[in-house]
N, CA, C and O atoms as CSV, one atom per row, in Angstrom:
chain,resi,resn,atom,element,x,y,z
A,1,GLU,N,N,90.113,233.411,120.331
A,1,GLU,CA,C,89.232,233.268,119.191
A,1,GLU,C,C,90.037,233.441,117.925
A,1,GLU,O,O,90.960,234.253,117.860
A,2,ALA,N,N,89.677,232.673,116.931
A,2,ALA,CA,C,90.365,232.775,115.651
A,2,ALA,C,C,89.418,232.322,114.557
A,2,ALA,O,O,88.965,231.178,114.538
A,3,ALA,N,N,89.129,233.233,113.653
A,3,ALA,CA,C,88.346,232.853,112.479
A,3,ALA,C,C,89.243,232.005,111.577
A,3,ALA,O,O,90.446,231.897,111.811
A,4,VAL,N,N,88.652,231.410,110.557
A,4,VAL,CA,C,89.412,230.517,109.685
A,4,VAL,C,C,90.560,231.248,108.993
A,4,VAL,O,O,91.624,230.661,108.793
A,5,ALA,N,N,90.372,232.496,108.628
A,5,ALA,CA,C,91.425,233.268,107.962
A,5,ALA,C,C,91.888,234.392,108.878
A,5,ALA,O,O,91.675,235.567,108.579
A,6,SER,N,N,92.519,234.039,109.991
A,6,SER,CA,C,92.927,235.066,110.947
A,6,SER,C,C,94.432,235.075,111.140
A,6,SER,O,O,95.123,234.096,110.861
A,7,GLY,N,N,94.912,236.193,111.619
A,7,GLY,CA,C,96.329,236.317,111.939
A,7,GLY,C,C,96.742,235.387,113.064
A,7,GLY,O,O,97.905,234.990,113.143
A,8,SER,N,N,95.810,235.035,113.931
A,8,SER,CA,C,96.118,234.116,115.027
A,8,SER,C,C,96.564,232.769,114.489
A,8,SER,O,O,97.449,232.132,115.060
A,9,LEU,N,N,95.957,232.330,113.393
A,9,LEU,CA,C,96.331,231.044,112.813
A,9,LEU,C,C,97.721,231.111,112.185
A,9,LEU,O,O,98.463,230.129,112.207
A,10,ILE,N,N,98.065,232.252,111.635
A,10,ILE,CA,C,99.416,232.424,111.092
A,10,ILE,C,C,100.425,232.321,112.233
A,10,ILE,O,O,101.448,231.648,112.104
A,11,THR,N,N,100.140,232.982,113.335
A,11,THR,CA,C,101.017,232.930,114.498
A,11,THR,C,C,101.143,231.499,115.013
A,11,THR,O,O,102.242,231.053,115.342
A,12,ALA,N,N,100.032,230.784,115.084
A,12,ALA,CA,C,100.048,229.393,115.551
A,12,ALA,C,C,100.873,228.523,114.603
A,12,ALA,O,O,101.630,227.663,115.054
A,13,ARG,N,N,100.734,228.738,113.302
A,13,ARG,CA,C,101.487,227.951,112.330
A,13,ARG,C,C,102.984,228.212,112.481
A,13,ARG,O,O,103.783,227.275,112.474
A,14,LEU,N,N,103.362,229.480,112.618
A,14,LEU,CA,C,104.770,229.819,112.793
A,14,LEU,C,C,105.332,229.226,114.084
A,14,LEU,O,O,106.462,228.737,114.105
A,15,ALA,N,N,104.555,229.269,115.144
A,15,ALA,CA,C,104.989,228.684,116.413
A,15,ALA,C,C,105.198,227.185,116.261
A,15,ALA,O,O,106.189,226.641,116.749
A,16,SER,N,N,104.285,226.525,115.598
A,16,SER,CA,C,104.391,225.083,115.381
A,16,SER,C,C,105.622,224.745,114.546
A,16,SER,O,O,106.330,223.779,114.833
A,17,GLU,N,N,105.873,225.549,113.509
A,17,GLU,CA,C,107.046,225.326,112.661
A,17,GLU,C,C,108.347,225.497,113.447
A,17,GLU,O,O,109.365,224.903,113.090
A,18,GLN,N,N,108.326,226.294,114.505
A,18,GLN,CA,C,109.503,226.497,115.333
A,18,GLN,C,C,109.584,225.479,116.468
A,18,GLN,O,O,110.466,225.564,117.322
A,19,GLY,N,N,108.669,224.524,116.472
A,19,GLY,CA,C,108.688,223.478,117.487
A,19,GLY,C,C,108.096,223.889,118.816
A,19,GLY,O,O,108.332,223.231,119.829
A,20,ARG,N,N,107.341,224.952,118.831
A,20,ARG,CA,C,106.713,225.415,120.073
A,20,ARG,C,C,105.358,224.752,120.257
A,20,ARG,O,O,104.725,224.313,119.297
A,21,GLU,N,N,104.929,224.689,121.504
A,21,GLU,CA,C,103.619,224.132,121.820
A,21,GLU,C,C,102.528,225.077,121.321
A,21,GLU,O,O,102.657,226.296,121.430
A,22,VAL,N,N,101.473,224.518,120.783
A,22,VAL,CA,C,100.324,225.314,120.354
A,22,VAL,C,C,99.118,224.806,121.130
A,22,VAL,O,O,98.829,223.610,121.134
A,23,PHE,N,N,98.429,225.713,121.778
A,23,PHE,CA,C,97.256,225.396,122.572
A,23,PHE,C,C,96.057,226.108,121.966
A,23,PHE,O,O,96.200,227.178,121.374
A,24,ALA,N,N,94.886,225.524,122.111
A,24,ALA,CA,C,93.672,226.157,121.602
A,24,ALA,C,C,92.515,225.888,122.551
A,24,ALA,O,O,92.368,224.793,123.094
A,25,ILE,N,N,91.709,226.906,122.730
A,25,ILE,CA,C,90.512,226.793,123.562
A,25,ILE,C,C,89.317,226.697,122.630
A,25,ILE,O,O,89.096,227.599,121.823
A,26,PRO,N,N,88.544,225.626,122.722
A,26,PRO,CA,C,87.390,225.514,121.831
A,26,PRO,C,C,86.329,226.542,122.191
A,26,PRO,O,O,86.213,226.968,123.340
A,27,GLY,N,N,85.571,226.923,121.198
A,27,GLY,CA,C,84.468,227.859,121.404
A,27,GLY,C,C,83.173,227.239,120.952
A,27,GLY,O,O,83.100,226.035,120.705
A,28,SER,N,N,82.178,228.040,120.847
A,28,SER,CA,C,80.872,227.576,120.414
A,28,SER,C,C,80.949,227.073,118.975
A,28,SER,O,O,81.630,227.667,118.138
A,29,ILE,N,N,80.253,225.983,118.694
A,29,ILE,CA,C,80.228,225.460,117.324
A,29,ILE,C,C,79.454,226.383,116.407
A,29,ILE,O,O,79.533,226.248,115.186
A,30,HIS,N,N,78.712,227.312,116.968
A,30,HIS,CA,C,77.904,228.242,116.184
A,30,HIS,C,C,78.629,229.557,115.890
A,30,HIS,O,O,78.143,230.366,115.100
A,31,ALA,N,N,79.782,229.773,116.517
A,31,ALA,CA,C,80.492,231.036,116.375
A,31,ALA,C,C,81.563,230.936,115.293
A,31,ALA,O,O,82.468,230.108,115.403
A,32,PRO,N,N,81.478,231.762,114.249
A,32,PRO,CA,C,82.500,231.734,113.199
A,32,PRO,C,C,83.900,232.048,113.729
A,32,PRO,O,O,84.893,231.559,113.190
A,33,GLN,N,N,83.982,232.867,114.790
A,33,GLN,CA,C,85.277,233.225,115.337
A,33,GLN,C,C,85.920,232.083,116.126
A,33,GLN,O,O,87.032,232.240,116.630
A,34,SER,N,N,85.243,230.936,116.241
A,34,SER,CA,C,85.814,229.775,116.917
A,34,SER,C,C,86.311,228.720,115.935
A,34,SER,O,O,86.987,227.774,116.340
A,35,ARG,N,N,85.995,228.863,114.684
A,35,ARG,CA,C,86.339,227.830,113.700
A,35,ARG,C,C,87.844,227.653,113.546
A,35,ARG,O,O,88.314,226.536,113.327
A,36,GLY,N,N,88.597,228.728,113.657
A,36,GLY,CA,C,90.048,228.622,113.558
A,36,GLY,C,C,90.638,227.810,114.698
A,36,GLY,O,O,91.538,226.998,114.484
A,37,CYS,N,N,90.137,228.024,115.908
A,37,CYS,CA,C,90.605,227.247,117.066
A,37,CYS,C,C,90.257,225.774,116.899
A,37,CYS,O,O,91.058,224.896,117.218
A,38,HIS,N,N,89.069,225.519,116.401
A,38,HIS,CA,C,88.663,224.128,116.181
A,38,HIS,C,C,89.564,223.474,115.140
A,38,HIS,O,O,89.926,222.306,115.285
A,39,ALA,N,N,89.930,224.211,114.090
A,39,ALA,CA,C,90.839,223.682,113.070
A,39,ALA,C,C,92.206,223.378,113.687
A,39,ALA,O,O,92.811,222.352,113.378
A,40,LEU,N,N,92.689,224.262,114.553
A,40,LEU,CA,C,93.971,224.016,115.219
A,40,LEU,C,C,93.928,222.734,116.040
A,40,LEU,O,O,94.880,221.953,116.032
A,41,ILE,N,N,92.832,222.522,116.741
A,41,ILE,CA,C,92.701,221.311,117.560
A,41,ILE,C,C,92.704,220.070,116.666
A,41,ILE,O,O,93.348,219.072,116.988
A,42,ARG,N,N,91.980,220.135,115.539
A,42,ARG,CA,C,91.978,219.004,114.601
A,42,ARG,C,C,93.373,218.733,114.049
A,42,ARG,O,O,93.707,217.593,113.728
A,43,GLN,N,N,94.193,219.793,113.939
A,43,GLN,CA,C,95.544,219.661,113.392
A,43,GLN,C,C,96.568,219.279,114.455
A,43,GLN,O,O,97.753,219.147,114.149
A,44,GLY,N,N,96.131,219.101,115.699
A,44,GLY,CA,C,97.043,218.629,116.734
A,44,GLY,C,C,97.360,219.607,117.836
A,44,GLY,O,O,98.159,219.285,118.716
A,45,ALA,N,N,96.771,220.791,117.832
A,45,ALA,CA,C,96.989,221.714,118.949
A,45,ALA,C,C,96.417,221.087,120.211
A,45,ALA,O,O,95.459,220.316,120.159
A,46,LYS,N,N,97.009,221.422,121.324
A,46,LYS,CA,C,96.547,220.886,122.604
A,46,LYS,C,C,95.233,221.564,122.997
A,46,LYS,O,O,95.129,222.791,122.992
A,47,LEU,N,N,94.247,220.756,123.332
A,47,LEU,CA,C,92.947,221.254,123.773
A,47,LEU,C,C,93.090,221.809,125.187
A,47,LEU,O,O,93.632,221.141,126.068
A,48,VAL,N,N,92.608,223.016,125.400
A,48,VAL,CA,C,92.699,223.660,126.706
A,48,VAL,C,C,91.296,224.003,127.188
A,48,VAL,O,O,90.520,224.647,126.483
A,49,GLU,N,N,90.987,223.562,128.402
A,49,GLU,CA,C,89.732,223.938,129.040
A,49,GLU,C,C,89.984,224.768,130.292
A,49,GLU,O,O,89.154,225.594,130.674
A,50,THR,N,N,91.129,224.548,130.928
A,50,THR,CA,C,91.492,225.313,132.121
A,50,THR,C,C,92.986,225.633,132.070
A,50,THR,O,O,93.727,225.036,131.289
A,51,ALA,N,N,93.419,226.564,132.894
A,51,ALA,CA,C,94.840,226.900,132.976
A,51,ALA,C,C,95.647,225.688,133.423
A,51,ALA,O,O,96.806,225.531,133.038
A,52,GLN,N,N,95.043,224.846,134.223
A,52,GLN,CA,C,95.724,223.641,134.710
A,52,GLN,C,C,96.123,222.735,133.548
A,52,GLN,O,O,97.149,222.060,133.632
A,53,ASP,N,N,95.339,222.698,132.462
A,53,ASP,CA,C,95.686,221.898,131.286
A,53,ASP,C,C,97.031,222.342,130.716
A,53,ASP,O,O,97.843,221.505,130.321
A,54,ILE,N,N,97.267,223.637,130.673
A,54,ILE,CA,C,98.522,224.166,130.141
A,54,ILE,C,C,99.669,223.846,131.085
A,54,ILE,O,O,100.736,223.415,130.647
A,55,ILE,N,N,99.457,224.051,132.357
A,55,ILE,CA,C,100.504,223.774,133.347
A,55,ILE,C,C,100.919,222.310,133.286
A,55,ILE,O,O,102.110,222.001,133.288
A,56,GLU,N,N,99.942,221.409,133.232
A,56,GLU,CA,C,100.257,219.978,133.181
A,56,GLU,C,C,100.981,219.614,131.890
A,56,GLU,O,O,101.944,218.849,131.919
A,57,GLU,N,N,100.535,220.147,130.766
A,57,GLU,CA,C,101.173,219.847,129.481
A,57,GLU,C,C,102.610,220.335,129.457
A,57,GLU,O,O,103.500,219.616,129.003
A,58,LEU,N,N,102.847,221.542,129.936
A,58,LEU,CA,C,104.205,222.067,129.945
A,58,LEU,C,C,105.094,221.303,130.917
A,58,LEU,O,O,106.286,221.136,130.658
A,59,ALA,N,N,104.541,220.842,132.019
A,59,ALA,CA,C,105.321,220.047,132.971
A,59,ALA,C,C,105.729,218.715,132.350
A,59,ALA,O,O,106.837,218.235,132.588
A,60,HIS,N,N,104.830,218.105,131.544
A,60,HIS,CA,C,105.139,216.821,130.901
A,60,HIS,C,C,106.108,216.994,129.747
A,60,HIS,O,O,107.007,216.172,129.575
A,61,SER,N,N,105.949,218.036,128.956
A,61,SER,CA,C,106.789,218.203,127.777
A,61,SER,C,C,108.134,218.844,128.106
A,61,SER,O,O,109.083,218.717,127.333
A,62,HIS,N,N,108.227,219.536,129.253
A,62,HIS,CA,C,109.471,220.177,129.669
A,62,HIS,C,C,109.723,219.867,131.139
A,62,HIS,O,O,109.618,220.756,131.984
A,63,PRO,N,N,110.062,218.591,131.459
A,63,PRO,CA,C,110.212,218.240,132.871
A,63,PRO,C,C,111.328,219.003,133.579
A,63,PRO,O,O,111.297,219.138,134.802
A,64,SER,N,N,112.311,219.503,132.834
A,64,SER,CA,C,113.386,220.241,133.486
A,64,SER,C,C,113.077,221.723,133.614
A,64,SER,O,O,113.881,222.482,134.156
A,65,ALA,N,N,111.908,222.144,133.115
A,65,ALA,CA,C,111.543,223.553,133.188
A,65,ALA,C,C,111.367,223.969,134.644
A,65,ALA,O,O,110.894,223.176,135.458
A,66,PRO,N,N,111.735,225.178,134.976
A,66,PRO,CA,C,111.647,225.632,136.371
A,66,PRO,C,C,110.209,225.889,136.781
A,66,PRO,O,O,109.738,227.025,136.725
A,67,SER,N,N,109.514,224.844,137.191
A,67,SER,CA,C,108.118,225.009,137.595
A,67,SER,C,C,107.996,225.382,139.068
A,67,SER,O,O,106.954,225.874,139.499
A,68,THR,N,N,109.047,225.153,139.837
A,68,THR,CA,C,108.944,225.452,141.260
A,68,THR,C,C,108.733,226.924,141.562
A,68,THR,O,O,107.976,227.224,142.484
A,69,PRO,N,N,109.352,227.878,140.848
A,69,PRO,CA,C,109.044,229.281,141.161
A,69,PRO,C,C,107.569,229.607,140.948
A,69,PRO,O,O,106.975,230.364,141.717
A,70,ILE,N,N,106.984,229.033,139.905
A,70,ILE,CA,C,105.558,229.262,139.656
A,70,ILE,C,C,104.743,228.692,140.803
A,70,ILE,O,O,103.828,229.337,141.316
A,71,LYS,N,N,105.090,227.462,141.201
A,71,LYS,CA,C,104.362,226.841,142.307
A,71,LYS,C,C,104.548,227.646,143.587
A,71,LYS,O,O,103.609,227.812,144.366
A,72,ARG,N,N,105.778,228.150,143.804
A,72,ARG,CA,C,106.012,228.955,144.998
A,72,ARG,C,C,105.203,230.238,144.966
A,72,ARG,O,O,104.632,230.638,145.980
A,73,ARG,N,N,105.150,230.898,143.790
A,73,ARG,CA,C,104.365,232.135,143.675
A,73,ARG,C,C,102.890,231.851,143.914
A,73,ARG,O,O,102.216,232.601,144.620
A,74,ARG,N,N,102.377,230.741,143.314
A,74,ARG,CA,C,100.967,230.400,143.511
A,74,ARG,C,C,100.695,230.102,144.972
A,74,ARG,O,O,99.679,230.526,145.523
A,75,SER,N,N,101.619,229.360,145.607
A,75,SER,CA,C,101.444,229.010,147.006
A,75,SER,C,C,101.485,230.251,147.882
A,75,SER,O,O,100.662,230.403,148.786
A,76,LEU,N,N,102.449,231.152,147.617
A,76,LEU,CA,C,102.553,232.388,148.385
A,76,LEU,C,C,101.310,233.237,148.208
A,76,LEU,O,O,100.771,233.769,149.179
A,77,ALA,N,N,100.851,233.366,146.964
A,77,ALA,CA,C,99.642,234.154,146.703
A,77,ALA,C,C,98.444,233.540,147.413
A,77,ALA,O,O,97.601,234.257,147.953
A,78,ALA,N,N,98.369,232.224,147.413
A,78,ALA,CA,C,97.261,231.544,148.088
A,78,ALA,C,C,97.336,231.770,149.592
A,78,ALA,O,O,96.316,232.009,150.239
A,79,GLN,N,N,98.543,231.695,150.149
A,79,GLN,CA,C,98.698,231.933,151.584
A,79,GLN,C,C,98.296,233.356,151.943
A,79,GLN,O,O,97.605,233.579,152.936
A,80,GLN,N,N,98.736,234.331,151.122
A,80,GLN,CA,C,98.395,235.721,151.386
A,80,GLN,C,C,96.895,235.953,151.297
A,80,GLN,O,O,96.341,236.780,152.021
A,81,ALA,N,N,96.242,235.216,150.403
A,81,ALA,CA,C,94.794,235.362,150.257
A,81,ALA,C,C,94.038,234.498,151.260
A,81,ALA,O,O,92.810,234.550,151.326
A,82,GLY,N,N,94.773,233.700,152.046
A,82,GLY,CA,C,94.129,232.843,153.026
A,82,GLY,C,C,93.463,231.634,152.393
A,82,GLY,O,O,92.482,231.115,152.926
A,83,LEU,N,N,93.989,231.177,151.252
A,83,LEU,CA,C,93.401,230.035,150.554
A,83,LEU,C,C,94.170,228.769,150.862
A,83,LEU,O,O,95.371,228.812,151.130
A,84,ASP,N,N,93.480,227.645,150.823
A,84,ASP,CA,C,94.091,226.335,150.982
A,84,ASP,C,C,94.119,225.681,149.609
A,84,ASP,O,O,93.072,225.298,149.088
A,85,LEU,N,N,95.330,225.546,149.002
A,85,LEU,CA,C,95.432,224.976,147.660
A,85,LEU,C,C,94.995,223.517,147.619
A,85,LEU,O,O,94.629,223.012,146.558
A,86,GLY,N,N,95.027,222.847,148.741
A,86,GLY,CA,C,94.599,221.455,148.768
A,86,GLY,C,C,93.092,221.310,148.883
A,86,GLY,O,O,92.557,220.211,148.735
A,87,ALA,N,N,92.415,222.399,149.141
A,87,ALA,CA,C,90.965,222.346,149.316
A,87,ALA,C,C,90.275,222.144,147.972
A,87,ALA,O,O,90.801,222.524,146.926
A,88,THR,N,N,89.104,221.549,148.015
A,88,THR,CA,C,88.331,221.397,146.788
A,88,THR,C,C,87.771,222.749,146.386
A,88,THR,O,O,87.447,223.566,147.248
A,89,PRO,N,N,87.651,222.997,145.070
A,89,PRO,CA,C,87.156,224.294,144.637
A,89,PRO,C,C,85.724,224.537,145.091
A,89,PRO,O,O,84.921,223.613,145.215
A,90,ALA,N,N,85.436,225.789,145.330
A,90,ALA,CA,C,84.087,226.151,145.750
A,90,ALA,C,C,83.124,225.940,144.592
A,90,ALA,O,O,83.455,226.255,143.449
A,91,PRO,N,N,81.945,225.413,144.870
A,91,PRO,CA,C,80.975,225.265,143.785
A,91,PRO,C,C,80.490,226.638,143.328
A,91,PRO,O,O,80.478,227.601,144.094
A,92,ALA,N,N,80.095,226.698,142.075
A,92,ALA,CA,C,79.583,227.959,141.540
A,92,ALA,C,C,78.365,228.385,142.349
A,92,ALA,O,O,77.493,227.567,142.640
A,93,PRO,N,N,78.304,229.654,142.709
A,93,PRO,CA,C,77.137,230.111,143.474
A,93,PRO,C,C,75.884,230.076,142.607
A,93,PRO,O,O,75.950,230.252,141.391
A,94,ALA,N,N,74.759,229.849,143.243
A,94,ALA,CA,C,73.493,229.918,142.516
A,94,ALA,C,C,73.260,231.392,142.219
A,94,ALA,O,O,73.013,232.188,143.126
A,95,HIS,N,N,73.340,231.742,140.963
A,95,HIS,CA,C,73.234,233.146,140.589
A,95,HIS,C,C,72.546,233.237,139.238
A,95,HIS,O,O,72.959,232.561,138.296
A,96,PRO,N,N,71.502,234.058,139.118
A,96,PRO,CA,C,70.764,234.139,137.857
A,96,PRO,C,C,71.627,234.596,136.679
A,96,PRO,O,O,71.382,234.188,135.544
A,97,ILE,N,N,72.624,235.432,136.933
A,97,ILE,CA,C,73.485,235.875,135.835
A,97,ILE,C,C,74.343,234.719,135.339
A,97,ILE,O,O,74.492,234.535,134.131
A,98,LEU,N,N,74.907,233.941,136.254
A,98,LEU,CA,C,75.710,232.786,135.840
A,98,LEU,C,C,74.857,231.776,135.087
A,98,LEU,O,O,75.305,231.188,134.102
A,99,ASP,N,N,73.636,231.577,135.548
A,99,ASP,CA,C,72.737,230.649,134.859
A,99,ASP,C,C,72.431,231.136,133.450
A,99,ASP,O,O,72.415,230.342,132.509
A,100,ALA,N,N,72.190,232.427,133.296
A,100,ALA,CA,C,71.849,232.990,131.993
A,100,ALA,C,C,73.064,233.070,131.073
A,100,ALA,O,O,72.927,232.983,129.853
A,101,LEU,N,N,74.244,233.234,131.651
A,101,LEU,CA,C,75.450,233.442,130.867
A,101,LEU,C,C,75.950,232.181,130.190
A,101,LEU,O,O,76.389,232.231,129.041
A,102,GLY,N,N,75.893,231.066,130.869
A,102,GLY,CA,C,76.479,229.867,130.285
A,102,GLY,C,C,77.980,230.069,130.153
A,102,GLY,O,O,78.563,230.834,130.922
A,103,PHE,N,N,78.632,229.388,129.177
A,103,PHE,CA,C,80.076,229.519,129.020
A,103,PHE,C,C,80.467,230.168,127.700
A,103,PHE,O,O,81.657,230.243,127.392
A,104,ASP,N,N,79.510,230.636,126.914
A,104,ASP,CA,C,79.814,231.342,125.675
A,104,ASP,C,C,79.819,232.842,125.945
A,104,ASP,O,O,79.020,233.324,126.747
A,105,PRO,N,N,80.710,233.592,125.287
A,105,PRO,CA,C,80.721,235.046,125.477
A,105,PRO,C,C,79.373,235.654,125.111
A,105,PRO,O,O,78.725,235.229,124.154
A,106,MET,N,N,78.962,236.652,125.884
A,106,MET,CA,C,77.644,237.254,125.673
A,106,MET,C,C,77.709,238.747,125.968
A,106,MET,O,O,78.414,239.180,126.880
A,107,GLY,N,N,76.974,239.523,125.193
A,107,GLY,CA,C,76.908,240.957,125.385
A,107,GLY,C,C,75.883,241.344,126.432
A,107,GLY,O,O,75.042,240.537,126.829
A,108,LEU,N,N,75.962,242.590,126.874
A,108,LEU,CA,C,75.051,243.092,127.907
A,108,LEU,C,C,73.591,243.046,127.461
A,108,LEU,O,O,72.719,242.692,128.255
A,109,ASP,N,N,73.307,243.398,126.202
A,109,ASP,CA,C,71.919,243.409,125.735
A,109,ASP,C,C,71.289,242.023,125.827
A,109,ASP,O,O,70.166,241.875,126.310
A,110,THR,N,N,72.013,241.016,125.363
A,110,THR,CA,C,71.486,239.651,125.410
A,110,THR,C,C,71.325,239.190,126.847
A,110,THR,O,O,70.321,238.575,127.204
A,111,LEU,N,N,72.324,239.492,127.670
A,111,LEU,CA,C,72.274,239.096,129.079
A,111,LEU,C,C,71.142,239.815,129.808
A,111,LEU,O,O,70.484,239.225,130.666
A,112,SER,N,N,70.915,241.068,129.478
A,112,SER,CA,C,69.816,241.822,130.069
A,112,SER,C,C,68.470,241.210,129.681
A,112,SER,O,O,67.565,241.100,130.509
A,113,ALA,N,N,68.352,240.816,128.415
A,113,ALA,CA,C,67.109,240.191,127.950
A,113,ALA,C,C,66.873,238.859,128.651
A,113,ALA,O,O,65.734,238.519,128.972
A,114,ARG,N,N,67.936,238.110,128.887
A,114,ARG,CA,C,67.797,236.797,129.538
A,114,ARG,C,C,67.499,236.898,131.030
A,114,ARG,O,O,66.796,236.052,131.584
A,115,THR,N,N,68.036,237.938,131.683
A,115,THR,CA,C,67.863,238.047,133.133
A,115,THR,C,C,66.754,239.001,133.542
A,115,THR,O,O,66.225,238.901,134.650
A,116,GLY,N,N,66.393,239.932,132.653
A,116,GLY,CA,C,65.392,240.932,132.998
A,116,GLY,C,C,65.962,242.064,133.837
A,116,GLY,O,O,65.209,242.895,134.343
A,117,LEU,N,N,67.289,242.111,133.993
A,117,LEU,CA,C,67.919,243.166,134.785
A,117,LEU,C,C,68.235,244.369,133.913
A,117,LEU,O,O,68.544,244.224,132.730
A,118,ASP,N,N,68.156,245.575,134.510
A,118,ASP,CA,C,68.541,246.776,133.771
A,118,ASP,C,C,70.065,246.811,133.671
A,118,ASP,O,O,70.759,246.116,134.413
A,119,ALA,N,N,70.579,247.625,132.748
A,119,ALA,CA,C,72.010,247.660,132.459
A,119,ALA,C,C,72.851,248.009,133.692
A,119,ALA,O,O,73.898,247.399,133.908
A,120,ALA,N,N,72.416,248.971,134.496
A,120,ALA,CA,C,73.198,249.385,135.664
A,120,ALA,C,C,73.322,248.254,136.684
A,120,ALA,O,O,74.417,247.988,137.180
A,121,SER,N,N,72.211,247.589,136.999
A,121,SER,CA,C,72.250,246.469,137.952
A,121,SER,C,C,73.081,245.324,137.410
A,121,SER,O,O,73.857,244.699,138.132
A,122,LEU,N,N,72.904,245.061,136.123
A,122,LEU,CA,C,73.624,243.970,135.481
A,122,LEU,C,C,75.136,244.224,135.527
A,122,LEU,O,O,75.908,243.325,135.858
A,123,GLN,N,N,75.551,245.444,135.197
A,123,GLN,CA,C,76.977,245.757,135.213
A,123,GLN,C,C,77.557,245.682,136.622
A,123,GLN,O,O,78.683,245.217,136.801
A,124,ALA,N,N,76.820,246.123,137.603
A,124,ALA,CA,C,77.294,246.052,138.991
A,124,ALA,C,C,77.470,244.603,139.425
A,124,ALA,O,O,78.474,244.255,140.046
A,125,GLN,N,N,76.507,243.768,139.103
A,125,GLN,CA,C,76.602,242.365,139.493
A,125,GLN,C,C,77.683,241.630,138.701
A,125,GLN,O,O,78.360,240.751,139.237
A,126,LEU,N,N,77.847,241.993,137.414
A,126,LEU,CA,C,78.918,241.385,136.617
A,126,LEU,C,C,80.288,241.748,137.187
A,126,LEU,O,O,81.191,240.911,137.211
A,127,LEU,N,N,80.448,242.991,137.645
A,127,LEU,CA,C,81.706,243.397,138.249
A,127,LEU,C,C,81.988,242.572,139.505
A,127,LEU,O,O,83.113,242.116,139.710
A,128,GLU,N,N,80.976,242.383,140.338
A,128,GLU,CA,C,81.150,241.573,141.543
A,128,GLU,C,C,81.555,240.151,141.181
A,128,GLU,O,O,82.469,239.589,141.784
A,129,LEU,N,N,80.877,239.570,140.198
A,129,LEU,CA,C,81.201,238.210,139.776
A,129,LEU,C,C,82.594,238.131,139.160
A,129,LEU,O,O,83.289,237.126,139.307
A,130,GLU,N,N,82.995,239.191,138.473
A,130,GLU,CA,C,84.342,239.215,137.890
A,130,GLU,C,C,85.396,239.296,138.990
A,130,GLU,O,O,86.411,238.602,138.927
A,131,LEU,N,N,85.168,240.128,139.986
A,131,LEU,CA,C,86.110,240.247,141.098
A,131,LEU,C,C,86.211,238.955,141.899
A,131,LEU,O,O,87.259,238.662,142.474
A,132,GLU,N,N,85.132,238.183,141.940
A,132,GLU,CA,C,85.129,236.905,142.644
A,132,GLU,C,C,85.694,235.783,141.779
A,132,GLU,O,O,85.874,234.664,142.261
A,133,GLY,N,N,85.977,236.068,140.506
A,133,GLY,CA,C,86.573,235.069,139.633
A,133,GLY,C,C,85.600,234.178,138.902
A,133,GLY,O,O,86.012,233.149,138.365
A,134,TRP,N,N,84.321,234.524,138.855
A,134,TRP,CA,C,83.319,233.687,138.195
A,134,TRP,C,C,83.031,234.139,136.767
A,134,TRP,O,O,82.498,233.368,135.970
A,135,VAL,N,N,83.379,235.380,136.440
A,135,VAL,CA,C,83.089,235.942,135.119
A,135,VAL,C,C,84.333,236.692,134.642
A,135,VAL,O,O,85.049,237.296,135.440
A,136,ALA,N,N,84.580,236.645,133.340
A,136,ALA,CA,C,85.684,237.406,132.748
A,136,ALA,C,C,85.119,238.310,131.667
A,136,ALA,O,O,84.274,237.896,130.873
A,137,SER,N,N,85.597,239.556,131.645
A,137,SER,CA,C,85.183,240.449,130.564
A,137,SER,C,C,86.064,240.145,129.359
A,137,SER,O,O,87.258,239.877,129.492
A,138,GLN,N,N,85.454,240.194,128.192
A,138,GLN,CA,C,86.128,239.865,126.938
A,138,GLN,C,C,86.123,241.096,126.040
A,138,GLN,O,O,85.344,242.022,126.267
A,139,PRO,N,N,86.978,241.118,125.027
A,139,PRO,CA,C,86.956,242.242,124.081
A,139,PRO,C,C,85.585,242.378,123.430
A,139,PRO,O,O,84.856,241.399,123.274
A,140,GLY,N,N,85.256,243.586,123.063
A,140,GLY,CA,C,83.984,243.833,122.388
A,140,GLY,C,C,82.811,243.961,123.339
A,140,GLY,O,O,81.659,243.865,122.916
A,141,GLY,N,N,83.083,244.175,124.614
A,141,GLY,CA,C,81.995,244.334,125.576
A,141,GLY,C,C,81.275,243.038,125.913
A,141,GLY,O,O,80.121,243.058,126.341
A,142,LEU,N,N,81.949,241.916,125.722
A,142,LEU,CA,C,81.342,240.619,126.025
A,142,LEU,C,C,81.787,240.147,127.399
A,142,LEU,O,O,82.827,240.557,127.914
A,143,PHE,N,N,80.972,239.272,127.976
A,143,PHE,CA,C,81.296,238.652,129.265
A,143,PHE,C,C,81.192,237.154,129.087
A,143,PHE,O,O,80.388,236.655,128.300
A,144,GLN,N,N,82.036,236.436,129.848
A,144,GLN,CA,C,82.041,234.985,129.749
A,144,GLN,C,C,82.212,234.384,131.129
A,144,GLN,O,O,83.008,234.862,131.938
A,145,ARG,N,N,81.462,233.341,131.382
A,145,ARG,CA,C,81.576,232.612,132.643
A,145,ARG,C,C,82.915,231.879,132.648
A,145,ARG,O,O,83.372,231.390,131.615
A,146,VAL,N,N,83.534,231.809,133.820
A,146,VAL,CA,C,84.819,231.153,133.954
A,146,VAL,C,C,84.647,229.917,134.817
A,146,VAL,O,O,84.094,229.981,135.914
A,147,ALA,N,N,85.128,228.787,134.307
A,147,ALA,CA,C,85.103,227.554,135.108
A,147,ALA,C,C,86.266,227.615,136.074
A,147,ALA,O,O,87.411,227.777,135.651
A,148,GLN,N,N,86.002,227.490,137.345
A,148,GLN,CA,C,87.067,227.532,138.332
A,148,GLN,C,C,87.577,226.139,138.564
A,148,GLN,O,O,86.807,225.209,138.803
A,149,ALA,N,N,88.902,225.999,138.491
A,149,ALA,CA,C,89.533,224.672,138.669
A,149,ALA,C,C,89.699,224.376,140.139
A,149,ALA,O,O,90.207,223.315,140.501
């Protein structure tokens, strides 16, 4: 997140001036803290929706970069977890919290109002969803749904 007058934009500008790649994740059009990221995208920053977008961009812009160790680590981690990297991703589970959350960061109070769950139940279920990789906790006590690639 980056507001229009944020230190993140200064960092992005300095990185760009040094010839480094600048990536930005778009946010809600209604959130002031997303306007800086949107400005970066308009100025040529690479649009990022998933981690795979970054991996692909870096592979194209730096073909000699050592990507095989990363692939080996991902493959090893997948093997240890019993995952098949060639398999199609699992569809999002039907879950009232995921339905209520959407993809914008949301606080517990708003999520509780949308789901009708008390704070203790909501936090327990959010933890389960976070451990399963469907939700990420954000600064400020916010939670955000994660799109799985």
